[in-house]
N, C-alpha and C positions, 0 to 999 in steps of 0.2 A: 660902841666903845665911848663915844662922846657923852652918852648918857651916864655911863659909869663914872666918868670924871666929874660930871655935874652932881650926881647923887652922892659921891664920896670925894669932895674937893681936895682932901689931903693927898689923895692918890695922884692927882694931876701932875705934880712936879716930878713924881717918880716914873710916870708912864710917858710923858711928853716932853719934848725939847721946848725951848722958849718960843720957837716959831710954830709950835703945834704939831710937830711930827712925832710919831711913835719912836721912842728911844731905841737905838739899834741893839742894845743889850737886854731889852725886854722881849721875851718870847710869849706870845699870846696864842692859845689854842682854843678853838671852838670844837668841843669833842676831841677828836684825834687830829684835827686839821689845823695846821699853822695858818693864822689869818693872813699872813703875807701872801699865801697862795690862793686865798679866797678874794675878798674885796678890801683887804688891809683894815685900817681903822673904821672903814665904812661897812664892815661885815655886819649883816643883820643878826641880832641875837633875839631869839624868841623864847616864849615861855617854855621852861623845861630844858633849854640848852645849857650846857655846862661850859663855863669858861675857866681855863687854867692860865694864870699869869705867873710866868717863871722868869725871874731875873737871872741873867748869866753871871757866873762867878768866875773870876780869874785871879791869878796871883799865886803866891807860894814860892817855894824854893826847890830847885832841882837837886836831887841827892846824887 
């Protein structure tokens, strides 16, 4: 994950807090596995692995 932010620096502010922790509203999956249940941001990503980065969305109005 750190390499992703290095390779795409504009993503860093969206993925990580100021102290370098993965933002709580950003869900990252390696294949079908949430990286929080693997090694978190230290999860190894190999050739051919698929990462899904899904921001949580909240808000709206109850009807």
